[in-house]
N, C-alpha and C positions, 0 to 999 in steps of 0.2 A: 532486615526488608519486607513488607509484604507483597504480594506479587501483584495489588491491584494497583501499589504505589507504583512500584516498576514498571509495567503498565505504562501508566499515564505519563513518566517519566521517557520513556522514548515514542509513544505515541506525540507527544511537546518537539518531539525533534524533528518526525514527518512533516509535522505542521507547516515549523520553517522549512522545509523543502514544497510543499505546500503556499505557503508566501511567494517563496522562489521561483513557484508556476506561474504564481501573481502579476506579479512585478513584469514577466515578458508575456501579461494577456493569455498567457495558458490557462487551461480548467486545471483549477487549485489544486491539485491532488499531489501528495508528497509518498516517500515510503521509506523506511529503513529497513538493513538487516540486522540483526543483533543474533550473536553469537559470542555466550559464555563473558554478558554484561560489558560487550562492546560494539559499538557498532561498523560491520567491514563490511556493509554496499548501500547505497545514498540513492533517490532517485525525486524528480518531481518530473511531471508533463514535458513531453516536450514534442511533442504531437504539432502542433503550427509549425514550431521554428524547425523542426528536420523535415517539413511538410511528410511525417512519413505515421501515419493509423496506427500502428504497433507502439509508437513509443509512450508506450504511459508509464507511470511511476513506478510502477511494481518491477514492467523489467527491465529501467532501468538499473532500479536496487538490484533485484537479482542480478546483473550480469555485471555488476560492479562486485557481489559479491561472491560471487561464483569469483571472478578474477583474482578477489581479495586474499581470499584462503585458498586457493588453489586446485580447484575442485567443481566440480555442475553440479554434486549431488549437495545441499544443504539440511541433513537432517538433523541439524545439531545449532537446528539456527530457526530463530521469530523472524517474521515479516511481521510491520508494525507499516498501516495505510490507512488512510487518513479516510476514504469509502472504498466501501464492499467491492470487492474487487470483481472486476466483468469477467465473462464466459471464457476469452482469450488470458487472460492475466489469472485465471483460474486451473487453463491447463496448465501455464510455465509453473505454475507454485505446487501443479500436481509434479511433472516432470522431474522438476530441481528435488521434489524429496521433502520441501522444507516443513518441519514439525509443526511446527505451530503458529497460526496466523489470527492477527488480532489485529480488528478496523472497526473506527470510528464511524462513521453516519449508515446504517445500510444505505443501498440501494436500489430499491424497488421494481425502476423501470428495465436497467442492464448488468443489473449484479447477479454474477454467476447461479446463486438461489434460484432464481426465474423459471432454468433451466434445469437446475441438476443440483441437488446436494449432497451428488454424492460425488464430483468429481473428485476430492481428495481423496489418498489413499485414508484405509480407514482408523489407520493411528491421529492421525496429526489432530489438534487439539483444536480448535478455530473457539474464539472469544471475540464477542462484538459489542457493540457500543462504550466502547473508552472512549473517554471524552467527545461524546456524540454530541453536543449541542455548539462545543466549537465548532466541528465537521461539520456538519450541516449549517453553521453561519455561514463558513467560506465559502461553499458550494451557491448559497443562497442570494447572496449579496453578491456573486461573482453573474449568474445567469441573471439578478435583479436589473446588473449593472448594462449587462447587454441589450435590456429592449430598453431603455433613455433612449 
């Protein structure tokens, strides 16, 4: 199977997580961690639910993956997230040594690239724009609903 097809398949699972966040009236961001073709961690924003500014989707997914595989380093894993990680999450991704990061929508206001594109280890593969329109639409409609 072509890598783009695989990426879209797992980004759809991250979008499922984002919709779970939306159901809880959280910012609709979702993430999954994949190793050897299977999901080993998943998460969605729980910031409001937990009253914890660090409860981002990526943090939830990384914690679940580390617990699931029994180790803190995720070098053989790919993280799929619906929106470009913030600098906090990018730091956690770097510390976890995730081997590949794939996101949907860019985040020019709060995404890590606004501060530094060199936060990850040099060998980390980054892919952006996978199902970007779907990921952006979820975010746009959420924030528009808050303004009504």
